[in-house]
C-alpha positions in Angstrom: 50.3 -22.3 25.3 48.8 -25.5 23.9 45.6 -25.5 26.0 43.2 -26.6 23.2 43.2 -29.1 20.3 41.3 -30.1 17.3 41.2 -33.5 15.6 41.4 -33.9 11.8 40.7 -37.5 10.8 41.4 -38.6 7.2 38.8 -40.6 5.4 40.2 -42.9 2.7 38.4 -43.4 -0.6 38.6 -46.4 -3.0 41.5 -44.8 -4.9 43.5 -43.3 -2.1 44.7 -44.8 1.1 44.6 -43.0 4.5 48.4 -42.7 4.7 48.5 -40.9 1.4 45.7 -38.5 2.4 47.4 -37.9 5.7 50.5 -36.9 3.8 48.6 -34.4 1.7 46.8 -33.0 4.7 50.1 -32.6 6.6 51.6 -30.9 3.5 48.7 -28.4 3.5 49.2 -27.8 7.2 52.9 -27.2 6.7 52.3 -24.7 4.0 49.7 -22.8 6.1 52.0 -22.7 9.1 54.9 -21.5 7.0 52.9 -19.0 5.1 51.3 -17.5 8.2 54.7 -17.7 10.1 52.8 -19.4 12.9 55.0 -21.1 15.5 52.3 -21.5 18.2 50.7 -24.6 16.8 52.0 -28.1 17.6 50.8 -31.4 16.3 50.4 -35.0 17.5 49.1 -38.3 16.3 46.8 -39.9 18.9 47.0 -43.3 17.2 50.8 -43.2 17.0 52.2 -46.7 17.2 55.7 -48.3 16.8 54.3 -51.8 16.4 52.8 -51.8 13.9 54.6 -48.7 12.7 51.9 -46.1 12.1 50.8 -42.5 12.6 47.2 -43.6 12.4 44.5 -41.6 10.7 44.1 -38.6 13.0 46.2 -35.4 12.9 45.7 -33.5 16.2 46.5 -29.8 16.2 47.4 -28.2 19.5 47.4 -24.5 20.4 45.4 -21.8 22.1 41.8 -21.5 21.2 42.5 -18.3 19.4 45.4 -19.7 17.3 43.3 -22.7 16.3 40.3 -20.5 15.3 42.6 -18.2 13.3 44.1 -21.2 11.4 40.7 -22.7 10.7 39.4 -19.4 9.4 41.9 -19.6 6.5 41.4 -21.7 3.4 44.3 -24.1 4.2 42.0 -27.1 3.9 40.9 -26.2 0.4 40.5 -29.4 -1.7 40.7 -31.6 1.5 37.3 -31.2 3.0 35.9 -34.3 1.3 38.7 -36.4 2.8 38.9 -35.0 6.3 36.5 -35.0 9.2 37.0 -32.0 11.5 35.9 -32.1 15.2 35.2 -28.9 17.1 37.9 -27.2 19.0 38.0 -28.5 22.6 40.0 -27.9 25.8 42.8 -30.4 26.3 42.3 -32.6 29.5 43.9 -30.8 32.5 45.4 -34.0 33.8 47.0 -35.0 30.4 50.7 -35.9 30.3 52.9 -33.9 27.9 55.4 -35.1 25.2 57.6 -33.6 22.6 56.7 -34.6 19.0 59.8 -34.1 16.9 61.3 -34.9 13.5 64.1 -37.5 13.4 66.5 -37.5 10.4 68.5 -40.5 9.4 71.5 -40.9 7.1 69.8 -44.0 5.6 71.3 -44.5 2.2 74.8 -45.9 2.0 74.9 -44.8 -1.6 74.1 -41.2 -0.6 76.7 -41.3 2.2 79.3 -42.6 -0.3 78.6 -39.8 -2.9 78.9 -37.2 -0.1 82.2 -38.7 1.1 83.5 -38.8 -2.5 82.7 -35.0 -2.8 84.1 -34.1 0.6 87.3 -36.2 0.5 87.9 -36.5 -3.2 87.8 -40.3 -2.9 87.0 -42.8 -5.7 83.9 -44.8 -5.6 85.9 -47.9 -4.6 87.5 -46.0 -1.6 84.1 -44.8 -0.5 82.6 -48.3 -0.7 85.4 -49.6 1.5 84.9 -46.7 4.0 81.1 -47.0 4.0 79.9 -50.6 3.6 76.2 -51.3 2.8 75.9 -52.7 6.4 76.1 -49.1 7.7 72.7 -48.3 6.1 70.2 -47.6 8.8 66.6 -48.7 8.6 64.5 -46.3 10.7 61.8 -48.0 12.7 59.7 -44.9 13.3 56.4 -44.0 11.8 56.6 -41.5 9.0 54.6 -39.4 6.6 55.4 -38.9 2.9 55.8 -35.3 1.9 57.2 -33.3 -1.0 59.9 -30.7 -0.5 58.8 -27.3 -1.7 62.4 -26.2 -2.5 63.6 -29.4 -4.4 60.2 -30.8 -5.3 61.6 -34.2 -4.2 59.5 -36.6 -2.1 60.8 -37.4 1.3 59.8 -39.3 4.5 59.3 -37.2 7.6 60.0 -39.5 10.5 58.2 -38.7 13.7 59.4 -39.5 17.2 57.7 -38.8 20.5 59.5 -38.0 23.7 58.9 -39.5 27.1 55.8 -38.5 29.1 56.2 -35.5 31.3 53.9 -34.1 34.0 54.5 -30.5 33.2 54.1 -28.6 29.9 57.1 -27.0 28.4 56.4 -23.9 26.3 58.3 -22.9 23.2 58.0 -22.4 19.5 57.1 -25.1 17.0 58.5 -25.5 13.5 56.4 -25.0 10.4 55.7 -28.7 10.6 54.2 -28.3 14.1 57.1 -30.2 15.7 59.6 -29.3 18.4 62.4 -31.1 20.3 61.7 -29.0 23.4 58.1 -27.7 23.4 55.5 -30.2 24.5 51.9 -30.9 23.5 49.3 -32.6 25.7 49.3 -36.4 25.1 46.0 -38.2 25.5 
């Protein structure tokens, strides 16, 4: 159960912006959660905003006090300590609303959709262009963090969406990104 939280706030330096540092921090967290096979820690971004589109500078970890202590006892923040301010573990407010924090994936590139269609249907490039015009390209308006895939080594954007406020918490597992489409975290 996500009864406690800890805030990690990134501190930009003259050479690196806060969004880039947040991406590196989130990458470190993902590796730690995956390596430890930990599905009991969720995340949120207290400064999340759609206008302007931003995740802010604080990554909030949610979990039991024990889970958070165990995570912090590992060296997952190695190399990040100069760029992150860590607050003490605290109890989440009892009257907080709850929300899901989840990944949203988009088929954004018309070119990528065309290549896929050509492979699947054996079409020529011209046929795929007719079937998938550039106007089908979607421009997501959600905040995101830049990460790097460990399997392909390619950079990608992890788009983050929050669900509607709920009065009751919903328990469940979180992904190795600390996200879930069903389990909630306190939102405050």
